C-alpha positions in Angstrom: 116.1 146.0 -96.7 113.0 146.4 -94.4 110.4 147.4 -97.0 107.7 145.1 -98.2 108.9 143.0 -101.2 107.3 143.7 -104.5 105.7 140.9 -106.2 107.3 141.1 -109.7 106.0 139.2 -112.7 109.1 137.8 -114.6 107.1 135.2 -117.0 103.7 134.4 -118.1 102.5 131.6 -120.5 99.7 129.3 -121.0 97.4 127.7 -123.7 94.3 129.9 -124.8 91.7 130.0 -127.5 94.2 132.3 -128.9 97.1 130.0 -129.0 100.1 130.2 -126.8 100.0 133.0 -124.0 103.8 133.4 -123.7 105.9 136.3 -125.6 102.6 138.1 -126.1 101.5 135.6 -128.8 97.8 135.3 -127.6 97.8 139.2 -127.3 99.0 139.5 -130.7 95.8 137.4 -131.9 93.2 139.5 -130.0 94.9 142.7 -131.4 95.6 141.3 -134.8 94.5 144.2 -137.0 96.9 146.6 -135.2 100.2 144.0 -135.2 103.1 144.2 -137.5 103.4 142.2 -140.6 106.2 140.4 -138.7 104.2 139.8 -135.8 101.2 138.4 -137.7 103.6 136.1 -139.6 105.1 134.7 -136.3 101.6 134.3 -134.8 100.3 132.2 -137.6 103.3 130.2 -137.6 102.9 129.4 -133.7 99.4 128.4 -133.9 100.2 126.0 -137.1 103.3 124.6 -135.2 101.3 124.2 -131.7 98.5 122.3 -133.6 101.2 120.0 -135.7 100.2 121.5 -138.9 103.5 122.6 -139.9 104.1 118.9 -140.9 101.7 119.5 -144.0 104.4 122.0 -145.7 105.0 120.9 -149.3 108.7 120.2 -150.4 108.7 123.2 -152.7 107.1 125.7 -149.8 108.7 127.7 -147.2 107.3 127.9 -143.8 106.5 131.5 -144.6 104.8 130.6 -147.6 102.7 128.0 -146.1 101.7 130.4 -143.2 100.6 132.9 -145.7 98.4 130.4 -147.3 96.9 129.3 -144.1 96.3 132.9 -142.3 92.5 132.8 -142.9 92.1 129.4 -141.7 94.0 129.9 -138.5 92.1 133.1 -137.9 88.9 131.4 -138.3 90.0 128.3 -136.0 90.9 130.4 -133.1 89.0 132.4 -130.5 85.2 132.1 -130.2 83.6 129.9 -132.8 81.4 126.9 -133.4 82.0 123.9 -131.5 83.7 121.2 -133.2 81.2 118.6 -131.7 82.9 115.6 -133.5 86.3 116.3 -131.9 84.8 116.9 -128.6 82.8 113.8 -128.5 85.6 111.7 -129.7 87.9 112.9 -127.2 86.3 114.5 -124.3 82.6 113.6 -123.8 81.2 110.3 -122.6 78.0 110.5 -124.5 76.3 112.1 -127.5 73.1 114.6 -127.5 72.2 118.0 -128.5 73.7 121.1 -126.7 71.6 124.2 -126.1 74.6 126.3 -127.1 77.1 125.5 -129.9 79.5 128.3 -129.4 82.4 128.6 -127.4 86.0 129.7 -126.9 88.0 126.8 -128.0 91.7 125.8 -128.3 93.0 126.4 -131.7 91.8 123.8 -134.4 91.9 120.4 -133.0 94.4 120.8 -130.4 94.4 118.1 -127.6 97.1 118.9 -125.1 97.1 115.4 -123.6 98.8 114.0 -126.7 101.8 116.3 -126.1 103.3 114.1 -123.4 102.5 110.6 -121.9 99.4 111.6 -120.2 98.1 108.3 -119.3 94.4 109.3 -119.9 94.6 112.7 -118.1 91.8 115.3 -118.1 92.2 118.1 -120.8 92.5 120.6 -118.2 95.6 119.0 -116.5 97.0 118.6 -120.1 96.5 122.2 -120.8 98.4 122.9 -117.4 101.5 120.7 -118.3 101.6 122.5 -121.7 100.8 125.9 -120.1 103.4 125.8 -117.5 106.2 124.8 -119.9 105.1 128.0 -122.1 105.4 130.1 -118.9 108.8 129.0 -118.3 109.8 129.8 -121.8 108.5 133.3 -121.3 111.0 133.8 -118.3 114.1 133.4 -120.4 115.9 131.6 -117.8 115.8 128.0 -116.4 113.0 128.2 -113.7 113.5 124.7 -112.3 117.3 125.4 -111.6 116.4 128.7 -110.0 113.7 126.9 -107.8 116.4 124.2 -106.8 118.9 127.2 -106.1 116.5 129.0 -104.0 115.0 125.9 -102.3 112.4 123.5 -103.3 110.9 123.7 -99.9 110.7 127.7 -100.0 109.0 128.2 -103.4 105.2 128.4 -103.7 102.6 127.2 -106.2 98.9 128.1 -106.2 96.7 127.0 -109.2 93.5 125.0 -110.0 90.1 125.5 -111.5 86.9 127.0 -110.5 84.8 123.9 -111.7 85.7 120.4 -111.1 87.7 118.9 -114.1 84.7 117.5 -116.3 85.7 115.4 -119.1 85.3 111.6 -119.6 88.7 111.2 -117.9 87.5 113.0 -114.6 84.0 114.2 -113.3 82.0 113.4 -116.3 83.4 110.0 -116.7 82.9 109.4 -112.9 79.3 110.3 -113.0 78.5 108.7 -116.3 80.2 105.4 -116.0 77.3 103.5 -114.0 74.5 104.8 -116.0 76.2 103.8 -119.2 77.2 100.4 -117.7 80.9 101.1 -117.8 83.5 100.8 -115.0 84.8 104.0 -113.4 88.6 104.6 -113.5 90.4 104.4 -110.2 92.0 107.8 -111.2 89.0 109.8 -111.9 88.3 110.8 -108.4 91.6 112.3 -108.1 91.5 113.8 -111.5 88.2 115.5 -110.6 89.6 117.6 -107.7 90.1 121.2 -108.5 93.5 121.5 -106.8 95.1 118.9 -109.0 96.7 121.4 -111.3 98.9 122.7 -108.4 99.5 119.0 -107.5 100.7 118.1 -110.9 103.0 121.2 -111.2 104.6 120.2 -107.9 104.8 116.4 -108.5 105.9 116.3 -112.2 107.2 119.7 -113.0 109.0 121.5 -110.3 109.5 119.0 -107.6 108.4 121.8 -105.1 108.3 121.0 -101.4 107.0 124.4 -100.5 103.7 126.2 -99.9 101.0 124.6 -102.3 97.3 124.9 -102.9 94.5 126.4 -104.5 91.7 129.1 -103.6 88.5 128.6 -105.4 86.5 132.0 -106.0 84.2 130.7 -108.7 85.0 133.0 -111.8 87.4 135.1 -109.7 89.6 131.9 -109.0 92.6 133.2 -111.0 92.5 136.3 -108.7 92.2 134.4 -105.5 95.2 132.2 -106.4 97.1 135.4 -107.4 96.4 136.9 -104.1 97.7 134.0 -102.3 100.9 134.3 -104.2 101.1 138.2 -103.8 100.6 137.8 -100.1 103.1 135.0 -99.8 105.8 137.1 -101.4 105.0 140.3 -99.3 105.0 138.4 -96.2 108.7 137.4 -96.9 107.8 133.6 -96.4 108.7 133.1 -100.1 110.4 134.9 -103.0 109.4 132.6 -105.9 105.6 131.6 -106.4 103.7 130.1 -109.3 100.0 131.2 -109.7 97.6 130.4 -112.1 94.7 128.2 -113.3 93.5 125.7 -116.1 90.0 125.3 -117.0 88.3 123.2 -119.5 84.4 123.1 -119.2 83.2 123.0 -122.8 81.3 119.8 -121.8 77.4 118.9 -121.7 77.1 119.2 -117.8 78.4 122.6 -117.7 76.1 123.6 -120.7 73.2 122.2 -119.1 73.7 123.8 -115.7 74.4 127.2 -117.1 71.4 127.0 -119.4 69.2 126.0 -116.6 70.3 129.2 -114.6 69.3 131.3 -117.6 73.1 132.9 -117.8 74.1 131.2 -120.9 74.0 132.4 -124.6 72.2 129.5 -126.4 71.6 129.3 -130.3 67.9 130.3 -129.8 68.8 133.4 -127.8 71.5 134.3 -130.3 68.8 133.7 -133.3 66.1 135.9 -131.3 68.7 138.8 -130.8 70.2 138.7 -134.4 66.5 138.9 -135.6 65.7 141.7 -133.1 68.7 143.6 -134.3 68.4 143.0 -138.1 71.6 140.9 -138.4 70.1 138.1 -140.5 69.3 134.4 -139.8 72.6 132.7 -140.1 74.1 132.3 -136.7 77.5 134.4 -136.3 79.3 132.4 -133.6 82.3 134.7 -133.7 79.9 137.4 -132.1 78.4 134.9 -129.5 79.7 136.9 -126.4 78.7 140.5 -126.6 79.8 142.2 -123.1 78.2 145.5 -122.7 76.1 145.2 -125.6 72.5 144.0 -126.3 73.2 140.4 -125.2 71.9 137.2 -123.7 74.4 135.3 -121.6 77.9 134.2 -121.0 79.7 131.9 -123.4 82.0 129.2 -122.1 85.7 129.0 -122.9 88.9 127.0 -122.1 92.3 128.3 -121.2 95.1 127.8 -119.0 97.5 130.6 -117.6 100.6 130.7 -115.2 102.5 133.8 -113.9 105.8 133.3 -112.5 106.3 135.8 -109.5 109.4 136.9 -107.7 110.3 139.3 -105.1 112.0 142.3 -106.3 115.2 141.1 -104.3 115.4 137.7 -106.1 114.5 139.3 -109.5 117.5 141.7 -109.4 119.7 138.9 -107.9 118.9 136.4 -110.9 118.8 139.1 -113.6 115.2 138.1 -114.4 113.2 140.0 -116.9 110.7 142.2 -115.0 107.5 142.5 -117.1 105.5 144.3 -114.4 104.3 143.8 -110.9 101.1 143.2 -108.7 101.2 145.3 -105.4 97.8 144.1 -104.0 94.7 142.1 -104.7 91.5 143.4 -103.1 89.0 140.6 -102.4 85.4 141.2 -100.9 82.4 139.2 -100.6 79.0 140.4 -101.7 77.4 140.0 -98.3 73.5 140.1 -98.3 71.8 139.7 -101.6 68.7 138.2 -103.3 70.1 135.3 -105.0 73.6 133.3 -104.8 74.2 134.0 -108.4 73.1 137.7 -108.3 75.5 140.6 -107.5 76.0 142.4 -104.3 78.1 145.0 -102.8 81.1 143.5 -102.6 82.4 144.4 -106.1 82.2 148.1 -105.0 84.7 147.7 -102.2 87.2 145.8 -104.3 87.2 148.1 -107.3 87.2 151.3 -105.0 90.1 150.0 -102.9 92.1 149.2 -106.2 91.6 152.9 -107.2 92.9 153.9 -104.0 95.8 151.6 -104.3 96.8 153.4 -107.5 96.4 156.9 -106.1 98.3 156.1 -103.1 101.4 154.4 -104.6 101.5 156.5 -108.0 99.4 159.6 -107.4 96.2 160.8 -109.1 97.9 161.8 -112.2 98.9 158.3 -113.1 95.3 156.9 -112.3 93.8 159.8 -114.3 95.8 159.6 -117.3 97.7 156.5 -117.5 95.4 153.8 -116.5 92.9 151.4 -118.2 90.2 148.7 -117.2 89.7 145.2 -118.3 86.3 144.3 -117.2 84.8 141.0 -115.9 82.4 141.6 -118.9 80.7 138.3 -119.2 78.1 139.3 -121.8 75.0 139.1 -119.4 72.5 141.6 -119.2 72.9 142.0 -115.5 76.7 142.3 -115.6 76.5 144.8 -118.0 74.4 147.0 -115.8 76.3 146.2 -112.5 79.9 146.3 -113.5 79.4 149.4 -115.6 77.8 151.4 -112.7 80.7 150.3 -110.4 83.4 151.5 -112.7 81.6 154.5 -113.8 80.9 155.5 -110.2 84.5 155.3 -109.2 85.8 156.8 -112.4 83.7 159.8 -111.4 84.7 159.9 -108.0 88.4 159.8 -108.8 88.1 162.3 -111.6 88.8 160.1 -114.5 87.4 161.7 -117.6 87.5 158.7 -120.0 88.8 155.5 -118.5 89.3 153.0 -121.4 87.2 150.0 -120.9 87.3 146.4 -122.6 86.4 142.9 -122.1 88.6 139.9 -123.4 85.5 137.4 -123.2 84.1 139.0 -126.3 87.0 137.0 -128.1 87.9 134.2 -125.7 84.7 133.4 -124.0 84.3 133.0 -120.2 87.2 130.8 -119.3 85.8 130.5 -115.8 88.7 130.0 -113.2 91.3 130.8 -115.8 89.6 134.2 -116.7 91.8 136.3 -114.6 94.8 134.7 -116.1 93.5 135.7 -119.5 93.0 139.2 -118.3 96.5 139.2 -116.7 98.1 138.5 -120.3 96.0 141.0 -121.7 97.1 143.6 -119.6 100.7 142.8 -119.9 100.3 142.8 -123.7 98.4 145.9 -123.9 101.0 147.8 -121.8 104.1 146.5 -123.6 102.5 147.2 -127.2 100.2 149.9 -126.3 97.5 148.2 -128.3 94.1 147.2 -126.7 91.9 144.6 -127.6 88.2 146.0 -128.3 85.0 144.6 -127.7 84.6 144.0 -131.5 81.3 141.9 -131.2 78.9 144.8 -130.5 78.1 147.9 -132.6 77.3 150.0 -129.6 76.7 149.6 -125.7 73.4 148.9 -124.6 71.1 151.7 -123.5 71.2 150.5 -120.0 75.0 150.5 -119.5 76.4 153.3 -117.5 79.0 155.3 -119.6 79.7 158.2 -117.5 83.6 158.9 -117.4 84.1 155.7 -119.5 85.4 155.1 -123.0 84.3 151.7 -124.2 86.6 150.4 -126.7 84.5 148.8 -129.4 87.3 148.0 -131.9 90.9 147.1 -131.4 92.8 150.3 -131.0 96.0 151.8 -129.7 96.0 153.8 -126.7 95.9 157.5 -127.3 98.1 158.1 -124.2 100.7 156.0 -122.5 99.2 153.3 -120.3 101.2 152.0 -117.3 98.5 150.4 -115.2 95.7 148.1 -116.2 92.9 147.3 -113.7 91.5 143.7 -114.1 88.3 142.8 -112.3 86.8 139.6 -111.4 83.2 138.5 -110.3 82.3 135.0 -109.3 79.1 133.2 -108.8 78.5 133.2 -104.9 79.7 136.6 -104.3 83.5 136.4 -104.8 84.9 139.6 -106.1 88.7 140.4 -106.6 90.2 143.4 -108.3 93.9 144.3 -108.8 96.1 146.6 -110.9 98.7 145.2 -113.0 101.7 147.7 -113.2 103.7 148.1 -116.2 107.5 147.4 -116.3 108.4 151.3 -116.3 106.5 151.8 -113.3 107.6 148.8 -111.5 111.2 149.9 -112.2 110.3 153.4 -110.8 109.7 151.7 -107.5 112.6 149.4 -107.6 115.0 152.3 -108.3 113.9 154.1 -105.2 115.2 151.0 -103.1 118.4 149.9 -104.6 121.6 151.4 -105.5 122.7 152.4 -109.1 125.2 149.6 -108.7 122.5 147.1 -107.9 120.5 148.4 -110.9 123.6 147.9 -113.3 124.4 144.4 -112.0 120.9 143.4 -112.7 120.9 144.9 -116.1 124.1 143.2 -116.8 122.7 139.7 -115.8 119.4 140.4 -117.6 121.2 140.6 -121.0 121.8 136.9 -121.1 118.2 136.3 -119.9 116.7 138.6 -122.7 119.1 136.8 -125.3 117.6 133.4 -124.2 114.1 134.8 -124.0 114.5 135.8 -127.6 115.5 132.3 -128.5 112.7 130.9 -126.5 110.3 133.1 -128.5 111.4 131.3 -131.7 110.8 128.0 -130.0 107.3 128.9 -129.2 106.9 129.8 -132.8 108.2 126.5 -134.0 106.6 124.5 -131.2 109.9 123.4 -130.0 108.9 123.8 -126.3 109.0 120.5 -124.8 106.2 119.8 -122.1 107.7 119.1 -118.6 106.2 116.0 -117.2 108.7 114.0 -115.0 106.6 111.3 -113.7 108.3 108.8 -111.5 111.6 110.8 -111.3 113.4 111.1 -108.1 110.7 109.7 -106.1 111.8 109.0 -102.7 110.8 106.6 -99.9 111.9 106.4 -96.3 115.2 104.9 -97.1 116.2 107.9 -99.1 115.9 110.3 -96.3 118.4 111.2 -93.6 116.7 113.3 -90.9 118.1 115.3 -88.1 116.8 117.9 -85.7 118.0 120.7 -88.0 118.3 119.1 -91.5 116.9 116.7 -94.2 119.0 115.2 -96.8 117.8 113.1 -99.7 119.6 110.6 -101.8 118.7 112.6 -104.8 121.1 115.3 -103.8 119.2 117.8 -101.8 120.2 119.0 -98.6 117.6 121.2 -96.7 117.8 123.2 -93.6 114.9 122.7 -91.1 114.0 126.1 -89.6 110.8 127.4 -88.0 109.3 130.5 -89.6 108.4 131.8 -86.2 110.8 134.3 -84.3 111.5 133.9 -80.7 109.7 137.0 -79.9 106.5 136.3 -81.9 104.5 135.0 -78.7 106.6 136.7 -75.9 
């Protein structure tokens, strides 16, 4: 097959303010009012299990009965809400003082991911990564580690990290505050502070990968930057199995102080003033802290991890993987000249416009016009509501789209910075698989200065009025980092694959997939019951020089791996 490989999404997972991202559980939370009673029940149970609250079930109670009693409490303790300051100070902050903002998109209840495995004082973001990657493996329905071993540990790839340095007392915060507080800095804190440590942990303690690894920082577009690296690696043919993602936990005083100083952040004072202006009462409503495209006052921080498992179409068919969709291309454009480093420039017009072109080129104008939706960056700042709405409205008009559905997940999750694009990805997959879309439920109407031509802003959770098979996701990062892509549905992905392969190839894949789907169903039950064990293989199969047998064309290890050494270059490349 000479055609460019298709980067297929075969699994997605993570830990978010909505709970687990695998098996559309996080998506169930953000479209809760539209879900079936069974999905609601499963979701409530998944959060209670994840947060180890199922242990409280009485002897005379079933789990279903307990979950029904706890439904309101679970909904109250997920998504954007008032910060649990006591929990944060005890576990993650090095010091105690008042914050300008007291609302954020926090993990459910008092979940501390580093308690789920022998963490040895790991930063929260790394704990979220360890839990999140196991969650992603669960969503695949096959043994990802086994497939990596079979495919080749030296051939698989991983791109993951965060936009801001790890910033709790076990990393950057602890490093910077140790001396002023008269404490000794840990020898671990400098390494744990590094943004690429997420990929390093996955390779060292989860997959044992020897392949391409790294992290691309693009501020709030970081997830999309890592996604682009993975997509391009697969399209180049250099790898056929890549993990991409991010993990970010910055509900910390330094981040709050910094964003507040920029004037970019929602604060309690600004919320109070806005509520007074809009006649919403004096009691602060932290669930409506983030208000994309409405009358608003700034971004709201959040914490989240998310990981996608990508395979080439060839490897996906060979292994019987469940193909949830694909990503054909990621368009990245810098802003160029502009007034300030945090202000917008022209770059996002290029990335969004090229993404519209991509869809039209591959699937035709009818699919673009009728079967597409848009998950905005949608930060909740006054400047974003104007600039991003103008961009998408302009191209919707240029490409003849009458009423492009537009929403923003940050209204419910907060701005999870480097992981925001991963949140958009699971939101896109969930929306296309269920045809239910999360709305911007925190505003009664769009602001007067928002561009609305040819757009349909979803201000409530609602089902699409027409089948959507493509969701455009857009990321804009401080410094002028813009990345836009289109997430393609399973149906459209298979329409591309069926043109490349024989009926026999497709039938063989379907046969293999049956066992994968069965296992995936069982894995969903494990996710609901918190039976997914985090993978953390510290000190396992560690090699030193005596464990390797090296020749000109081969490396063998004492742990049983036999690798061919082969240059990627062809003899004709430079002749």
